[in-house]
Structures are given as structure tokens and as C-alpha cells.
N, C-alpha and C positions, 0 to 999 in steps of 0.2 A: 552448749558445745560450740567451740570456735569454728567458724566457717572459713575454710581456706579459699582465698580469692585468687583468681588468675588474671593476668594482664596479657591479653592476646594481641600482640602487636601487628599481626597480619590480618586482623578482622577488617571487613569492608566498611564498617562504621564503628563509631565509638560506643554504640549501645552494648556491644558484647564485652567491652573491656571491664565493666564493673560486675559482670555476672559471676556468681560463685562457680567454682570449677565443676562441681558435681551437676549443677543445673545446665551448664553449657554442654557437658558430655551427654546428658540426657536429651537435650534438644537435638544433637547430632544423631544420637542413637535412634530416637523416635522417627526422625526424618528418613533415615536409612531404611528402617523396617517398613515404613509406609511405602517407600519406593520399591522395596523388594517384593512386597505383596501386590502392588499395582502394576509395575512394569516387568517384574521378574528379576531374580538375583543377577543373572548374567548380563541383562540389558542395562542394569543400573550402574552408572559411573560415579566415581568419587566427586567429579565436578557437579553432577546432578544432586548428590547428597548435600554438598556445600550450598548449592543454590536453595534447596528446599529448607535447609536449616538456617539460612541467612548468615553464613559465616564464610570466611575465606577457605580455599582448599587446604592451605597449610594448617588451618585450625583443626580440620578433620584429622590430619595426620598427627597432630599433637596428642590426640586421644586414642586413635586407632591407626596402627601402623599400616594396615591393609584393609581392603573391603572384607576380606575373610575374617579379620579380627572382630568386625561388627557382627557377622553371622555367628561367630563363636560366642560372643557375649549374649546374643539372643538365645542360642542353644542352652547356655548355662542358666539363663533366666527361666526358660521352660522347664529345665531339669530340676531347678530348685522348687518350682511349684509342684511338680510331680512328687518330689521327695517329701515335702511337707504333708501332702495329702496321704502318702503312704504311711507316715508316722502316726496318723490319726485313725488307722484301720481298727475297727471294733473286733475284739477276739471272741465275742459271744457266738457269732455264726460266721466262721471264716469263709466258707464257700460263697455265701450271700454277700459278705463284705467285699470280697475280691471281685465278684461279678459286677457289683455296683460301682466299685472303684474304677475298674477297667472300662466299664460301660460309659462312665462319665468322662474317662480319659479319651474316648473316641472323639469328643467335641474338639479336642486340641488339634489333631491333624486336619480335621475338617475345616476348622477356622483358619489354619495356616495355609491350606491349599497347596499350591505349587511350591511354596517356600519349604515345606517338609521334604519334597522331592530334592530340592537343592541341598538341604541339610544332609540327607542320606547320601547323596552323590559326593558331597564334600568330605564326609566322614571317610569315604573310601579312598580319597586321593590326598587329603590334607593330613599330615602327620600329627599336627597339634590337635586338631579336632578329633582325630582318631584316638589319641591318648586320653582326651577329656571324656570321650564316649566310653572308653574302656573303664576309666575310673568311676564313671557314673554307674556302669553295670555292676561293678564291685560293691558300691554303696547300696544299690538296690538289693543285691543278694544278702548283704548284711542286715539291712532293715527287715527284709522278709524273714530271715532266720530268727531275728529278735521277735518278730510278730508271731511266728509259729511257737516260740517258747511261751509267749503270753497265752496263746491258744491252749497249749498243753497245761498251763497252770489253771486255766478255766475248765479244763476237761473237754474241750471241743475238738481237739486233735489227739489221736492215739499217742500215748506216752512213749511207745516204742519207735515212733517215727523220728528220724534224724532231722531236726529243724533246719540244719544247714542244707541238707539235700533237698528238703521240701522247698526252701527258699530259692535254691538254684533252679528247681523244676518250674516253679511259677514264674520266675524272672525270665527264663529261657522261653517259656510258653508265650509270655507277653511279647518279647522281643521278636521272635520268629513270626508270630501271627500278625503283629502290627506291621512289620516290614513287608510281609507278603500282601497284606491288605492294601497298603499304600501303593505298592508297585502294580497291583492289579486294577488300580483306578478307583478304589473306594466304592465299588458298585454294590457291595453287600454290606450287611451289618457286622461291624467288628465285634460289637457286644454279643451277638448271637454266636459268632464263631468261637469266641473265648468262653462263653458260658457252656457250650457243649464240651469243650476240652476240660474245663474245670470240673464238670460232672464226672468225667472219667478219672481225673486226677484224685478227686476227693473220695472216690470209691475206695481208694487205698489209704486215705488219711483219716477216715472217720474212726471215732473211738470204738473199740470192741471188734475191730477187724481181725480176721483169722490170719495168723502168720504161718505160712508153710515153709518148712525148712527145705532148702535145696538138697539135691542128692549128694552134693559134696560136703554138706554139713553133718556133723555127728553130735 
């Protein structure tokens, strides 16, 4: 594959001039995320990112128009990891698979620490990040709906359950519980919180459950 080269005329030394463009972008990105974790997102300046990466400030802007664009790229990277793991869910025992999946997902916000708080805050105030987050939520619901269809094919979820509604319920359960857990200071186990809620949810999803018709149904 052809490597696209970049000539960064504003670089502080000639060393960066011959770097492939994707490598230079990655250097800036990694430097920024390290600083976000160490000093905090708000306290980190573009000048500090440039110094850490060993590039000129203008070079940072060649790849990221704003500091927020770097945070957005980091969010997209985390979201991609999350999505790939979701696609690998085992339909043989959906309650156990989801409990394990979300239990392992707890390590992500713990690893990111205060950077997760910054992401949640920026989602609320930054229109671009908010759109990306909403699109992510749509994809998660679609993946979970597809997962519940696989579960139904295996006979591990009741055939009369709407997989789209089930996917929405699980996605909403994760989103609301995880956000509340982060905002409460991560003092308890997210895995245990989610496991208890999944127990309640799967009481209605298990094969052979009784369907009671509402009074309005004939």
C-alpha cells in the first residue's frame, strides 16, 4: 500500500518532514491523550501538545482543527473497541454474555479516569461530539437487535420477544447505569449494578415465559 507522505513546513526540526502523515498524526494524538490523562483535558493546551509531540503548533492544527477534535477522535476510538466486542457476543447464554461484556467494559472508564468525565461533559455542550454519540447509540441498538435475533435462532431468547425492543432496553440500561456510575464517583461496582438489572430484564426474555394479554387486547 502506498504511504502518503507529508511535508510539514512549520515543524521545529527536519525530522518530522519525512514522517508518513498517519504516523505524524498518531504521534500528536498519543501526546494529547497522555496529557489529557495526566494534566486534565481543560488544563492541557495545544502548545503543550505540540511540545510533547515534538512538532510545531501549526502542525497540530494540520491534523486537528481544535483540541476538541482530538477528544472526538479518542471517543471514536473507544467506541470502535466497544462495538467490535459487542459483535462478538455469544448467543448461547445472553444474560451471562452481556453481564460479562459490560463487566469487562467497566475497566474502560476506570482506565480513562477523569477523561471520561470530560467526554461526558463535552457531549453535553459540543454539537459534533453529541451527534457522534447519538450515532453510536443507534449502532449499539442495531448491534444488540441483531444479537437478540441470533439468540432467538439459538433458542436462548423467547421467540415472541421483539429483538429491536430488547436491544433498545439493554442499550438504555447500559447507558443510564454507566453514566450514573461515573457521575457518582465510581465508588461501587458497575458490573454488580448491571448484573442485578439484567436479572430483572431477562426474567421477561427467557424462553417459555408466560405472555399475559393486557385488558385492552382481545
